MDTraj code that builds the backbone (N, CA, C; nanometers):
import mdtraj as md
import numpy as np

residues = "MET LEU LYS SER ALA MET VAL ALA GLY LEU LEU LEU ILE ALA ALA PRO ALA ALA ALA ALA PRO ALA ALA TYR GLN LEU ASN LYS ASP HIS THR ASP VAL THR PHE THR ILE ASN HIS LEU GLY PHE SER LEU LYS HIS GLY TRP PHE ARG ASP ILE SER GLY VAL LEU ASN ILE ASP PRO SER ALA PRO GLU SER GLY LYS LEU ASP VAL THR ILE LYS SER GLY SER VAL ASP THR ASN HIS ALA GLN ARG ASP LYS ASP ILE SER ALA PRO GLY TRP LEU ASP VAL ALA GLN PHE PRO ASP ILE HIS PHE VAL SER SER LYS VAL ALA ARG THR SER PRO ASP ALA ALA ASP VAL THR GLY ALA LEU THR LEU HIS GLY VAL THR ARG PRO VAL THR LEU HIS VAL LYS LEU ASN LYS SER GLY PRO SER PRO PHE THR GLY GLN PRO THR LEU GLY PHE THR ALA SER GLY ALA LEU LYS ARG SER ASP TYR GLY MET THR GLN PHE LEU PRO MET ILE GLY ASP GLU VAL ASP ILE LEU ILE ASP ALA GLU PHE ALA ALA PRO LYS".split()
xyz = np.array([
    [-0.0482, -0.3665, 1.2140],
    [0.0146, -0.4547, 1.1176],
    [-0.0488, -0.4281, 0.9862],
    [0.0077, -0.3477, 0.9107],
    [-0.0446, -0.3234, 0.7793],
    [0.0582, -0.2940, 0.6860],
    [0.0274, -0.2865, 0.5819],
    [0.1263, -0.2667, 0.4841],
    [0.0603, -0.1782, 0.3804],
    [0.0478, -0.1078, 0.3850],
    [-0.0242, -0.0363, 0.3091],
    [0.0373, 0.0658, 0.2790],
    [0.0354, 0.0346, 0.2107],
    [0.0395, 0.0527, 0.2014],
    [0.0711, 0.1309, 0.1728],
    [0.0404, 0.0763, 0.2114],
    [0.0347, 0.1553, 0.2677],
    [0.1156, 0.2262, 0.2101],
    [0.0600, 0.2219, 0.1679],
    [0.0352, 0.1894, 0.1850],
    [0.0598, 0.2028, 0.0965],
    [0.1108, 0.0581, 0.0078],
    [0.0464, 0.0835, -0.0808],
    [0.0796, 0.1257, -0.1219],
    [0.1452, 0.1314, -0.0780],
    [0.1516, 0.1837, -0.0843],
    [0.1525, 0.1739, -0.1398],
    [0.1678, 0.4047, -0.1928],
    [0.2334, 0.3087, -0.2302],
    [0.3005, 0.3209, -0.3503],
    [0.3034, 0.3434, -0.4262],
    [0.3436, 0.3345, -0.5631],
    [0.3423, 0.4669, -0.6207],
    [0.4421, 0.4932, -0.7009],
    [0.4285, 0.6250, -0.7574],
    [0.5594, 0.6654, -0.8145],
    [0.5938, 0.6166, -0.9322],
    [0.7180, 0.6656, -0.9905],
    [0.7002, 0.6985, -1.1320],
    [0.8066, 0.7185, -1.2000],
    [0.8078, 0.7600, -1.3343],
    [0.7393, 0.6620, -1.4207],
    [0.6632, 0.7196, -1.5129],
    [0.5913, 0.6344, -1.6082],
    [0.6248, 0.6819, -1.7507],
    [0.7456, 0.6512, -1.7963],
    [0.8006, 0.7096, -1.9129],
    [0.7150, 0.6922, -2.0347],
    [0.6490, 0.5822, -2.0507],
    [0.5707, 0.5582, -2.1728],
    [0.4222, 0.5786, -2.1565],
    [0.3795, 0.6427, -2.0529],
    [0.2408, 0.6646, -2.0183],
    [0.1902, 0.7806, -2.0986],
    [0.0604, 0.8030, -2.0827],
    [-0.0006, 0.9142, -2.1500],
    [0.0247, 1.0509, -2.0861],
    [-0.0559, 1.1500, -2.1235],
    [-0.0460, 1.2790, -2.0643],
    [-0.0761, 1.2810, -1.9213],
    [-0.0512, 1.3889, -1.8511],
    [-0.0780, 1.4047, -1.7087],
    [-0.2225, 1.3585, -1.6833],
    [-0.2472, 1.2820, -1.5845],
    [-0.3787, 1.2269, -1.5569],
    [-0.3961, 1.1799, -1.4106],
    [-0.5144, 1.1621, -1.3717],
    [-0.5517, 1.1037, -1.2419],
    [-0.5811, 0.9535, -1.2680],
    [-0.4858, 0.8711, -1.2452],
    [-0.4986, 0.7290, -1.2743],
    [-0.5708, 0.6663, -1.1599],
    [-0.6709, 0.5893, -1.1784],
    [-0.7504, 0.5214, -1.0788],
    [-0.6919, 0.3805, -1.0445],
    [-0.6839, 0.3429, -0.9212],
    [-0.6355, 0.2137, -0.8871],
    [-0.7331, 0.1151, -0.9337],
    [-0.6844, 0.0115, -0.9897],
    [-0.7647, -0.1067, -1.0345],
    [-0.7608, -0.2114, -0.9220],
    [-0.8642, -0.2151, -0.8349],
    [-0.8514, -0.3024, -0.7272],
    [-0.8611, -0.4514, -0.7559],
    [-0.9072, -0.4803, -0.8789],
    [-0.9049, -0.6189, -0.9250],
    [-0.7697, -0.6767, -0.9598],
    [-0.6807, -0.5793, -0.9803],
    [-0.5378, -0.6164, -1.0121],
    [-0.4404, -0.5523, -0.9137],
    [-0.4909, -0.5455, -0.7817],
    [-0.3984, -0.4796, -0.6807],
    [-0.3990, -0.5713, -0.5591],
    [-0.2860, -0.6009, -0.5069],
    [-0.2732, -0.6697, -0.3769],
    [-0.1929, -0.6055, -0.2838],
    [-0.2471, -0.5866, -0.1562],
    [-0.1702, -0.5267, -0.0523],
    [-0.1504, -0.6408, 0.0534],
    [-0.0316, -0.6870, 0.0671],
    [0.0012, -0.7993, 0.1542],
    [0.0872, -0.7526, 0.2721],
    [0.0807, -0.8260, 0.3824],
    [0.1754, -0.8000, 0.4949],
    [0.2219, -0.9392, 0.5497],
    [0.3344, -0.9288, 0.6099],
    [0.3952, -1.0490, 0.6688],
    [0.4441, -1.0140, 0.8113],
    [0.4158, -1.0962, 0.9058],
    [0.4594, -1.0755, 1.0466],
    [0.5089, -1.2025, 1.1072],
    [0.6109, -1.1948, 1.1973],
    [0.6621, -1.3110, 1.2579],
    [0.5647, -1.3627, 1.3615],
    [0.5415, -1.4937, 1.3585],
    [0.4477, -1.5631, 1.4524],
    [0.5276, -1.6522, 1.5492],
    [0.5535, -1.5933, 1.6630],
    [0.6176, -1.6709, 1.7730],
    [0.7548, -1.7287, 1.7401],
    [0.8192, -1.6702, 1.6372],
    [0.9473, -1.7190, 1.5916],
    [0.9467, -1.8540, 1.5149],
    [0.8282, -1.9074, 1.5012],
    [0.8082, -2.0402, 1.4296],
    [0.7903, -2.0205, 1.2796],
    [0.7170, -1.9127, 1.2466],
    [0.6791, -1.8973, 1.1099],
    [0.6512, -1.7494, 1.0753],
    [0.6341, -1.7228, 0.9482],
    [0.5873, -1.5885, 0.9055],
    [0.4481, -1.6060, 0.8608],
    [0.3576, -1.5156, 0.9130],
    [0.2191, -1.5237, 0.8754],
    [0.1913, -1.4126, 0.7763],
    [0.1244, -1.4425, 0.6677],
    [0.0898, -1.3498, 0.5607],
    [-0.0611, -1.3148, 0.5670],
    [-0.0924, -1.1936, 0.5256],
    [-0.2283, -1.1528, 0.5189],
    [-0.2466, -1.0508, 0.4003],
    [-0.3701, -1.0180, 0.3743],
    [-0.4064, -0.9287, 0.2678],
    [-0.5091, -0.8288, 0.3141],
    [-0.5233, -0.7202, 0.2481],
    [-0.6319, -0.6320, 0.2565],
    [-0.7103, -0.6332, 0.1220],
    [-0.8349, -0.6598, 0.1227],
    [-0.9072, -0.6799, -0.0040],
    [-0.9898, -0.5610, -0.0512],
    [-1.0079, -0.4581, 0.0309],
    [-1.0835, -0.3392, -0.0125],
    [-0.9920, -0.2187, -0.0242],
    [-0.9532, -0.1837, -0.1429],
    [-0.8513, -0.0774, -0.1602],
    [-0.9045, 0.0167, -0.2691],
    [-0.8799, 0.1498, -0.2464],
    [-0.9152, 0.2398, -0.3488],
    [-0.8012, 0.3464, -0.3521],
    [-0.7858, 0.4154, -0.4671],
    [-0.6855, 0.5143, -0.4686],
    [-0.6674, 0.5869, -0.6029],
    [-0.6004, 0.6899, -0.5973],
    [-0.5764, 0.7794, -0.7186],
    [-0.4278, 0.8126, -0.7226],
    [-0.3717, 0.8047, -0.8429],
    [-0.2350, 0.8415, -0.8674],
    [-0.2394, 0.9602, -0.9704],
    [-0.2039, 1.0777, -0.9203],
    [-0.1993, 1.1891, -1.0189],
    [-0.0527, 1.2050, -1.0635],
    [-0.0270, 1.1801, -1.1850],
    [0.1071, 1.1844, -1.2322],
    [0.1241, 1.2340, -1.3769],
    [0.2350, 1.3090, -1.3966],
    [0.2678, 1.3667, -1.5260],
    [0.3932, 1.2824, -1.5644],
    [0.3913, 1.2026, -1.6590],
    [0.5001, 1.1196, -1.6986],
    [0.6318, 1.1897, -1.7280],
    [0.6157, 1.3150, -1.7660],
    [0.7362, 1.3955, -1.7937],
    [0.7978, 1.4518, -1.6633],
    [0.7217, 1.4451, -1.5547],
    [0.7743, 1.4982, -1.4311],
    [0.7234, 1.4069, -1.3097],
    [0.7635, 1.2800, -1.3046],
    [0.7109, 1.1839, -1.2186],
    [0.7383, 1.2243, -1.0702],
    [0.8453, 1.3050, -1.0455],
    [0.8799, 1.3426, -0.9061],
    [0.7692, 1.4263, -0.8458],
    [0.6857, 1.4889, -0.9297],
    [0.5816, 1.5734, -0.8756],
    [0.4483, 1.4951, -0.8576],
    [0.4541, 1.3678, -0.8814],
    [0.3327, 1.2801, -0.8645],
    [0.2787, 1.2752, -0.7252],
    [0.1499, 1.2486, -0.7114],
    [0.0827, 1.2448, -0.5832],
    [0.0002, 1.1168, -0.5737],
    [0.0119, 1.0385, -0.4702],
    [-0.0663, 0.9145, -0.4533],
    [-0.1528, 0.9312, -0.3284],
    [-0.2747, 0.8911, -0.3369],
    [-0.3642, 0.8929, -0.2243],
    [-0.4452, 0.7593, -0.2278],
    [-0.4167, 0.6744, -0.1276],
    [-0.4729, 0.5416, -0.1207],
    [-0.5418, 0.5177, 0.0131],
    [-0.6618, 0.4552, 0.0059],
    [-0.7380, 0.4184, 0.1236],
    [-0.7597, 0.2687, 0.1229],
    [-0.7367, 0.2052, 0.2396],
    [-0.7625, 0.0609, 0.2585],
    [-0.8629, 0.0539, 0.3723],
    [-0.9629, -0.0279, 0.3501],
    [-1.0587, -0.0568, 0.4567],
    [-0.9980, -0.1567, 0.5459],
    [-0.9738, -0.1192, 0.6720],
    [-0.9070, -0.2103, 0.7676],
    [-0.9865, -0.3370, 0.7948],
    [-1.1176, -0.3284, 0.7869],
    [-1.2045, -0.4475, 0.8026],
    [-1.2018, -0.5435, 0.6923],
    [-1.1187, -0.5138, 0.5845],
    [-1.1078, -0.6126, 0.4800],
    [-0.9854, -0.7024, 0.4944],
    [-0.9307, -0.7039, 0.6147],
    [-0.8109, -0.7946, 0.6449],
    [-0.8524, -0.9386, 0.6226],
    [-0.7657, -1.0150, 0.5685],
    [-0.7834, -1.1512, 0.5289],
    [-0.6565, -1.2286, 0.5531],
    [-0.6561, -1.3134, 0.6512],
    [-0.5393, -1.4004, 0.6844],
    [-0.5663, -1.5495, 0.6474],
    [-0.6759, -1.5723, 0.5862],
    [-0.7195, -1.7122, 0.5506],
    [-0.7558, -1.7875, 0.6724],
    [-0.8029, -1.7184, 0.7755],
    [-0.8515, -1.7811, 0.9107],
    [-0.9500, -1.6860, 0.9675],
    [-1.0770, -1.7244, 0.9648],
    [-1.1854, -1.6345, 1.0124],
    [-1.1698, -1.5855, 1.1600],
    [-1.1336, -1.6741, 1.2534],
    [-1.1175, -1.6266, 1.3899],
    [-0.9988, -1.5326, 1.4002],
    [-0.8879, -1.5585, 1.3342],
    [-0.7710, -1.4674, 1.3406],
    [-0.8126, -1.3320, 1.2808],
    [-0.8897, -1.3307, 1.1713],
    [-0.9306, -1.2037, 1.1096],
    [-1.0160, -1.1319, 1.2098],
    [-1.1047, -1.1959, 1.2825],
    [-1.1838, -1.1365, 1.3836],
    [-1.1047, -1.0723, 1.4970],
    [-1.0030, -1.1461, 1.5434],
    [-0.9094, -1.1057, 1.6462],
    [-0.8330, -0.9835, 1.5954],
    [-0.7803, -0.9837, 1.4808],
    [-0.7029, -0.8736, 1.4224],
    [-0.7904, -0.7499, 1.4059],
    [-0.9233, -0.7724, 1.3834],
    [-1.0074, -0.6520, 1.3620],
    [-1.0497, -0.5873, 1.4934],
    [-1.0283, -0.6553, 1.5997],
    [-1.0697, -0.6114, 1.7338],
    [-0.9824, -0.4995, 1.7885],
    [-1.0270, -0.4324, 1.9086],
    [-0.9482, -0.3211, 1.9545],
    [-0.8051, -0.3387, 1.9929],
    [-0.7686, -0.4591, 2.0246],
    [-0.6203, -0.4833, 2.0524],
    [-0.5247, -0.4717, 1.9313],
    [-0.5888, -0.4843, 1.8159],
    [-0.5060, -0.4740, 1.6925],
    [-0.5613, -0.3530, 1.6018],
    [-0.6299, -0.3821, 1.4980],
    [-0.6715, -0.2761, 1.4053],
    [-0.7916, -0.1917, 1.4635],
    [-0.8717, -0.2513, 1.5415],
    [-0.9891, -0.1747, 1.5914],
    [-1.0670, -0.1127, 1.4753],
    [-1.1154, -0.1966, 1.3914],
    [-1.1797, -0.1535, 1.2686],
    [-1.3092, -0.0735, 1.2912],
    [-1.3705, -0.0924, 1.4072],
    [-1.4902, -0.0121, 1.4369],
    [-1.4558, 0.1358, 1.4630],
    [-1.3481, 0.1572, 1.5285],
    [-1.3051, 0.2900, 1.5576],
    [-1.2172, 0.3478, 1.4457],
    [-1.1425, 0.2716, 1.3753],
    [-1.0520, 0.3144, 1.2743],
    [-1.0763, 0.2344, 1.1411],
    [-1.1796, 0.2659, 1.0687],
    [-1.2171, 0.1836, 0.9580],
    [-1.1305, 0.2030, 0.8323],
    [-1.0444, 0.3101, 0.8316],
    [-0.9639, 0.3352, 0.7136],
    [-0.8147, 0.3369, 0.7520],
    [-0.7317, 0.2829, 0.6585],
    [-0.5918, 0.2973, 0.6615],
    [-0.5697, 0.3922, 0.5448],
    [-0.4929, 0.4939, 0.5637],
    [-0.4822, 0.6003, 0.4588],
    [-0.3338, 0.6380, 0.4351],
    [-0.2956, 0.6402, 0.3108],
    [-0.1618, 0.6856, 0.2712],
    [-0.1692, 0.7963, 0.1740],
    [-0.0926, 0.9064, 0.2053],
    [-0.0849, 1.0162, 0.1043],
    [0.0613, 1.0437, 0.0878],
    [0.1095, 1.0404, -0.0348],
    [0.2476, 1.0667, -0.0650],
    [0.2883, 1.2129, -0.0416],
    [0.4147, 1.2355, -0.0105],
    [0.4626, 1.3713, 0.0005],
    [0.5922, 1.3942, -0.0747],
    [0.6599, 1.2851, -0.1153],
    [0.7826, 1.3004, -0.1837],
    [0.8100, 1.1780, -0.2718],
    [0.8606, 1.2030, -0.3949],
    [0.9010, 1.0939, -0.4806],
    [1.0480, 1.1238, -0.5186],
    [1.1341, 1.0310, -0.4835],
    [1.2716, 1.0410, -0.5198],
    [1.3184, 0.9228, -0.6081],
    [1.3486, 0.9536, -0.7327],
    [1.3898, 0.8523, -0.8294],
    [1.5213, 0.7894, -0.7827],
    [1.5248, 0.6532, -0.7884],
    [1.6493, 0.5847, -0.7546],
    [1.7111, 0.5206, -0.8727],
    [1.6381, 0.5104, -0.9771],
    [1.6857, 0.4586, -1.1137],
    [1.5770, 0.5004, -1.2175],
    [1.5982, 0.4658, -1.3451],
    [1.4976, 0.5073, -1.4464],
    [1.3653, 0.4458, -1.4181],
    [1.3570, 0.3292, -1.3519],
    [1.2253, 0.2662, -1.3345],
    [1.1937, 0.2385, -1.1857],
    [1.2578, 0.3133, -1.0944],
    [1.2318, 0.2976, -0.9528],
    [1.2435, 0.4247, -0.8777],
    [1.1730, 0.4306, -0.7609],
    [1.1778, 0.5481, -0.6730],
    [1.1455, 0.5069, -0.5327],
    [1.1837, 0.5947, -0.4424],
    [1.1379, 0.5873, -0.3017],
    [1.0257, 0.6872, -0.2861],
    [0.9088, 0.6414, -0.2447],
    [0.7954, 0.7209, -0.2268],
    [0.7659, 0.7310, -0.0812],
    [0.7778, 0.8546, -0.0314],
    [0.7523, 0.8816, 0.1109],
    [0.6229, 0.9503, 0.1307],
    [0.5542, 0.9168, 0.2323],
    [0.4254, 0.9800, 0.2683],
    [0.3767, 0.9568, 0.4040],
    [0.2583, 1.0021, 0.4370],
    [0.2009, 0.9899, 0.5724],
    [0.1040, 0.8679, 0.5655],
    [0.1273, 0.7748, 0.6569],
    [0.0448, 0.6602, 0.6684],
    [-0.0341, 0.6774, 0.8023],
    [-0.1687, 0.6759, 0.7854],
    [-0.2516, 0.6873, 0.9055],
    [-0.3098, 0.5493, 0.9279],
    [-0.2804, 0.4897, 1.0401],
    [-0.3182, 0.3535, 1.0805],
    [-0.3524, 0.3512, 1.2281],
    [-0.4643, 0.3035, 1.2669],
    [-0.5035, 0.2851, 1.4090],
    [-0.5057, 0.4249, 1.4745],
    [-0.5374, 0.5314, 1.3965],
    [-0.5509, 0.6595, 1.4519],
    [-0.4151, 0.7392, 1.4635],
    [-0.3089, 0.6781, 1.4194],
    [-0.1786, 0.7359, 1.4338],
    [-0.1255, 0.7716, 1.2963],
    [-0.0698, 0.8830, 1.2716],
    [-0.0049, 0.9165, 1.1394],
    [0.1409, 0.9288, 1.1573],
    [0.2127, 0.8537, 1.0666],
    [0.3595, 0.8546, 1.0772],
    [0.4086, 0.8449, 0.9331],
    [0.5381, 0.8862, 0.9127],
    [0.5970, 0.8797, 0.7819],
    [0.6325, 0.7371, 0.7455],
    [0.6154, 0.6944, 0.6186],
    [0.6559, 0.5639, 0.5666],
    [0.7134, 0.5826, 0.4314],
    [0.8161, 0.5104, 0.4071],
    [0.8800, 0.5098, 0.2673],
    [0.8611, 0.3807, 0.2066],
    [0.8173, 0.3843, 0.0801],
    [0.7967, 0.2556, 0.0034],
    [0.8997, 0.2609, -0.1041],
    [0.9645, 0.1462, -0.1321],
    [1.0470, 0.1322, -0.2453],
    [0.9711, 0.0779, -0.3632],
    [0.9608, 0.1567, -0.4645],
    [0.8672, 0.1301, -0.5786],
    [0.9398, 0.1084, -0.7076],
    [0.8949, 0.0003, -0.7790],
    [0.9442, -0.0288, -0.9071],
    [0.8330, -0.0185, -1.0111],
    [0.8597, 0.0519, -1.1190],
    [0.7640, 0.0533, -1.2324],
    [0.7797, -0.0825, -1.3094],
    [0.6694, -0.1624, -1.3097],
    [0.6792, -0.2863, -1.3863],
    [0.6520, -0.2619, -1.5357],
    [0.5521, -0.1781, -1.5674],
    [0.5199, -0.1549, -1.7084],
    [0.4301, -0.0323, -1.7115],
    [0.4413, 0.0321, -1.8279],
    [0.3578, 0.1494, -1.8573],
    [0.3206, 0.1393, -2.0048],
    [0.1880, 0.1515, -2.0296],
    [0.1449, 0.1479, -2.1749],
    [-0.0063, 0.1236, -2.1753],
    [-0.0636, 0.1123, -2.2997],
    [-0.2032, 0.0866, -2.3020],
    [-0.2334, -0.0535, -2.2664],
    [-0.3464, -0.0737, -2.1946],
    [-0.3922, -0.2089, -2.1645],
    [-0.4366, -0.2763, -2.2873],
    [-0.3962, -0.3995, -2.3128],
    [-0.4400, -0.4745, -2.4358],
    [-0.5938, -0.4989, -2.4314],
    [-0.6577, -0.4947, -2.3122],
    [-0.7991, -0.5259, -2.2983],
    [-0.8890, -0.4011, -2.3120],
    [-0.8417, -0.2838, -2.2593],
    [-0.9234, -0.1626, -2.2606],
    [-0.8663, -0.0494, -2.3482],
    [-0.7384, -0.0644, -2.3754],
    [-0.6763, 0.0502, -2.4508],
    [-0.6349, 0.1715, -2.3692],
    [-0.6813, 0.1673, -2.2415],
    [-0.6461, 0.2785, -2.1454],
    [-0.4989, 0.2810, -2.1089],
    [-0.4399, 0.4009, -2.0999],
    [-0.3102, 0.4051, -2.0451],
    [-0.3057, 0.3436, -1.9043],
    [-0.2076, 0.2540, -1.8798],
    [-0.2075, 0.1775, -1.7578],
    [-0.0661, 0.1789, -1.6979],
    [-0.0537, 0.1797, -1.5703],
    [0.0760, 0.1783, -1.4993],
    [0.0733, 0.0624, -1.4035],
    [0.1776, -0.0206, -1.3934],
    [0.1852, -0.1296, -1.3012],
    [0.3111, -0.1115, -1.2169],
    [0.2918, -0.1330, -1.0814],
    [0.4032, -0.1135, -0.9861],
    [0.4073, -0.2279, -0.8887],
    [0.5308, -0.2455, -0.8331],
    [0.5542, -0.3287, -0.7172],
    [0.6210, -0.2396, -0.6160],
    [0.5729, -0.2481, -0.4888],
    [0.6271, -0.1631, -0.3836],
    [0.6479, -0.2474, -0.2652],
    [0.7490, -0.2122, -0.1826],
    [0.7855, -0.2835, -0.0613],
    [0.8214, -0.1770, 0.0411],
    [0.8011, -0.2197, 0.1695],
    [0.8335, -0.1356, 0.2803],
    [0.8100, -0.2102, 0.4051],
    [0.8273, -0.1419, 0.5196],
    [0.8094, -0.2045, 0.6540],
    [0.7638, -0.0990, 0.7482],
    [0.6982, -0.1365, 0.8600],
    [0.6584, -0.0514, 0.9636],
    [0.6667, -0.1339, 1.0967],
    [0.6682, -0.0602, 1.2033],
    [0.6550, -0.1223, 1.3358],
    [0.5162, -0.0942, 1.3859],
    [0.4491, -0.2080, 1.4195],
    [0.3103, -0.1922, 1.4707],
    [0.3018, -0.1150, 1.5933],
    [0.4077, -0.1275, 1.6814],
    [0.4134, -0.0511, 1.8049],
    [0.4101, 0.1033, 1.7811],
    [0.4679, 0.1437, 1.6683],
    [0.4663, 0.2876, 1.6368],
    [0.3170, 0.3408, 1.6173],
    [0.2267, 0.2476, 1.5900],
    [0.0856, 0.2776, 1.5677],
    [0.0005, 0.2391, 1.6902],
    [0.0639, 0.2100, 1.8009],
    [-0.0145, 0.1800, 1.9158],
    [-0.0679, 0.0378, 1.9221],
    [-0.0157, -0.0493, 1.8417],
    [-0.0686, -0.1882, 1.8331],
    [0.0406, -0.2733, 1.9007],
    [0.0314, -0.2967, 2.0339],
    [0.1344, -0.3729, 2.1080],
    [0.0914, -0.5018, 2.1647],
    [-0.0246, -0.5468, 2.1326],
    [-0.0738, -0.6753, 2.1817],
    [0.0199, -0.7925, 2.1447],
    [0.0634, -0.8696, 2.2422],
    [0.1388, -0.9913, 2.2290],
    [0.2836, -0.9608, 2.1854],
    [0.3315, -0.8332, 2.1980],
    [0.4733, -0.8066, 2.1855],
    [0.5508, -0.8691, 2.3000],
    [0.6675, -0.9286, 2.2857],
    [0.7381, -0.9495, 2.1602],
    [0.7100, -1.0786, 2.0908],
    [0.6139, -1.1604, 2.1473],
    [0.5906, -1.2920, 2.0876],
    [0.5447, -1.2850, 1.9388],
    [0.4581, -1.1926, 1.9186],
    [0.4180, -1.1690, 1.7721],
    [0.5016, -1.0478, 1.7325],
    [0.5640, -1.0569, 1.6207],
    [0.6560, -0.9601, 1.5743],
    [0.6075, -0.8102, 1.5753],
    [0.7004, -0.7213, 1.5985],
    [0.6760, -0.5810, 1.5894],
    [0.6842, -0.5308, 1.4428],
    [0.7853, -0.5763, 1.3732],
    [0.7977, -0.5314, 1.2376],
    [0.7088, -0.6056, 1.1405],
    [0.6393, -0.5282, 1.0542],
    [0.5502, -0.5779, 0.9583],
    [0.6072, -0.5461, 0.8233],
    [0.6293, -0.6461, 0.7397],
    [0.6727, -0.6247, 0.6089],
    [0.5564, -0.6050, 0.5084],
    [0.5691, -0.5149, 0.4193],
    [0.4551, -0.4811, 0.3272],
    [0.5042, -0.5091, 0.1808],
    [0.4128, -0.5662, 0.1057],
    [0.4379, -0.5862, -0.0372],
    [0.3121, -0.5501, -0.1076],
    [0.3209, -0.4617, -0.2078],
    [0.2106, -0.4152, -0.2766],
    [0.2354, -0.4328, -0.4328],
    [0.1407, -0.4918, -0.5008],
    [0.1391, -0.5005, -0.6435],
    [0.0152, -0.4276, -0.6911],
    [0.0329, -0.3298, -0.7797],
    [-0.0845, -0.2433, -0.8117],
    [-0.0830, -0.2012, -0.9587],
    [-0.2054, -0.1873, -1.0134],
    [-0.2217, -0.1346, -1.1478],
    [-0.3154, -0.0065, -1.1291],
    [-0.2726, 0.0903, -1.2090],
    [-0.3585, 0.2143, -1.2141],
    [-0.3896, 0.2397, -1.3619],
    [-0.5108, 0.2870, -1.3879],
    [-0.5556, 0.3092, -1.5257],
    [-0.6056, 0.4554, -1.5395],
    [-0.5665, 0.5164, -1.6502],
    [-0.6200, 0.6546, -1.6834],
    [-0.7603, 0.6461, -1.7110],
    [-0.8337, 0.7578, -1.6896],
    [-0.9757, 0.7609, -1.7215],
    [-1.0011, 0.7393, -1.8753],
    [-1.1154, 0.6826, -1.9046],
    [-1.1545, 0.6655, -2.0438],
    [-1.1876, 0.7942, -2.1063],
])
top = md.Topology()
chain = top.add_chain()
for i, resn in enumerate(residues, 1):
    res = top.add_residue(resn, chain, resSeq=i)
    for name in ("N", "CA", "C"):
        top.add_atom(name, md.element.get_by_symbol(name[0]), res)
traj = md.Trajectory(xyz[None], top)
């Protein structure tokens, strides 16, 4: 059950007003990777991953050639319930001791509009690597008013089936499909 990113995804489209080609660093203080899963048909449960790092290599004049590489620490899962977080971290789910990283590497960026793209890449989760496509929207591109650094902001969404990654505990009572929502900022180096 991840979203990551997936991750994360995650993000990677045209940045028309950004600076020259650069390796933009993910600003984890302004990035959220959230997931939603059906709980017994009664409700949707939401969770987050708190420890995220990544690099977006992008040339604003050729965003389709951009590359995104994001890593999420699986042990940083947070569902606002300590026992549930412990259960999700155990071998039946994320197995964070054996699989400490969730990793997404983009392989294709296909623009769908001037400020949106589908970003496809390989998501490695629970020791399994599968393709994932994120639907990404560029929110804003420009200098940060606080740092002056060229900054890119994105929102991305996607979905995955946890059973595709070998996480089948409590199926079908706990949903198989996991929805992913990512809001992220990337800043060019100073």
